[in-house]
C-alpha positions in Angstrom: 0.0 0.0 0.0 1.2 3.5 -0.8 1.8 5.2 2.5 0.8 8.6 1.0 -2.8 7.2 0.6 -3.4 6.9 4.3 -6.1 9.5 5.0 -9.7 9.2 4.1 -11.7 12.3 3.1 -13.1 14.5 5.8 -16.8 13.5 6.1 -19.4 12.7 8.7 -18.4 9.3 10.1 -19.3 6.9 12.9 -16.2 7.2 15.2 -14.9 3.8 16.2 -13.4 5.2 19.3 -16.2 7.3 20.9 -19.0 5.7 18.9 -20.6 9.0 18.0 -21.5 10.3 14.6 -19.2 13.3 13.9 -16.9 14.9 11.4 -13.8 12.9 10.9 -11.9 10.6 8.5 -10.4 7.1 8.1 -6.9 6.7 9.4 -4.6 3.9 8.3 -2.2 2.0 10.6 0.1 -1.0 10.0 0.5 -3.9 12.3 2.8 -6.8 12.8 4.9 -8.7 15.4 8.4 -8.8 16.4 10.2 -11.8 14.9 13.7 -11.4 16.4 16.0 -8.9 17.9 19.8 -8.8 18.0 22.4 -6.4 19.2 26.1 -5.8 18.4 28.6 -3.2 19.3 30.0 -1.0 16.5 32.8 1.4 17.4 31.7 1.4 21.0 28.1 2.0 20.2 25.3 -0.5 20.8 23.3 -1.3 17.6 20.0 -3.1 18.0 18.3 -4.7 14.9 14.7 -5.8 15.3 13.0 -7.9 12.6 9.3 -7.8 12.2 6.6 -9.9 10.4 4.2 -7.5 8.8 0.5 -8.5 9.2 -1.1 -5.8 7.1 -2.9 -2.5 7.5 -6.3 -1.4 8.5 -8.4 1.7 8.2 -10.4 3.0 11.2 -12.8 5.9 11.2 -11.9 8.4 14.0 -13.7 11.7 14.6 -11.8 15.0 14.7 -12.8 15.6 18.4 -11.0 12.3 19.5 -7.9 13.4 17.6 -8.0 16.8 19.3 -8.5 15.3 22.7 -5.5 13.0 22.2 -3.3 16.0 21.4 -4.6 18.0 24.4 -4.1 15.1 26.8 -0.6 14.5 25.4 0.4 18.1 26.1 -1.4 18.8 29.4 -0.3 15.6 31.3 3.5 16.2 30.9 3.1 20.0 31.5 1.1 19.3 34.7 3.8 16.8 35.8 6.5 19.3 35.0 4.7 22.0 37.1 4.2 19.6 40.0 7.9 18.6 40.0 9.0 22.3 39.9 6.6 23.2 42.8 7.6 20.2 44.9 11.3 20.6 44.2 11.5 24.4 44.7 9.0 24.9 47.5 9.6 21.9 49.7 13.2 21.2 49.0 14.6 24.5 47.6 16.6 22.5 45.2 17.2 23.5 41.5 17.9 19.9 40.4 14.1 19.5 39.8 14.5 21.8 36.8 16.1 19.0 34.7 13.1 16.5 34.8 10.7 19.4 34.5 12.5 20.6 31.4 12.5 17.0 29.9 8.7 16.9 30.4 8.4 20.3 28.8 10.4 19.1 25.8 8.1 16.0 25.6 5.1 18.2 25.4 6.7 20.1 22.5 7.3 16.8 20.7 3.6 15.9 21.2 2.6 19.3 19.7 4.8 18.7 16.7 3.2 15.4 15.7 0.9 15.5 12.7 -2.8 15.0 12.9 -2.3 12.0 10.6 0.1 10.4 13.1 -2.2 11.0 16.1 -5.2 9.7 14.2 -3.2 6.5 13.2 -2.2 5.9 16.8 -5.8 6.2 17.9 -6.8 3.9 15.2 -4.3 1.3 16.3 -5.4 1.7 20.0 -9.0 1.0 18.9 -8.0 -2.3 17.3 -5.0 -3.2 19.4 -6.7 -5.7 21.8 -8.3 -7.7 18.9 -4.9 -7.7 17.0 -3.0 -8.9 20.1 -5.5 -11.8 20.5 -4.4 -12.8 16.9 -0.7 -12.6 17.9 0.1 -9.2 16.4 2.0 -7.1 19.0 3.2 -4.0 17.2 1.6 -1.1 15.4 3.0 1.7 13.2 1.6 5.0 11.8 2.2 5.3 8.1 5.2 7.6 8.8 6.8 5.1 11.2 6.1 2.2 8.7 7.7 4.1 5.9 10.9 4.4 7.9 11.3 0.6 8.4 14.0 -0.8 6.2 13.2 -3.8 3.9 15.7 -6.0 5.8 13.8 -5.3 9.1 10.6 -6.9 8.0 9.0 -9.4 5.7 5.3 -9.7 4.6 3.2 -12.3 6.4 
């Protein structure tokens, strides 16, 4: 499947996540399972190679509201944790070392903000079907962007 053809048209759909009829689109995700993993040291660096068996792809209809909520949750949770760490560290301990984990959580929230709507939608789509796929033995899911970065030597079709 062409990974550029991963978004359905925006239309009124029945969201498979919240089960409401709303504006949204179909998102594609890919799934598979880990076949093997090996590691070696190259020039003092650890290199891990993981091979996957690709099971296929699925399209899931997800509303725009669910995609927006995922982004909001992905930003507010780490920002709230960063604030809690800063308050606890500075007020109760008077220690500036708390700035480091707070800054890391802040950077994570920036990463979440930078993710595309397509990637968030594909991750929600995988979450919707994950339990059923795991029952069939498939343990890994990828957004189209993640899937396109796999090297042919890393996977083989099922």
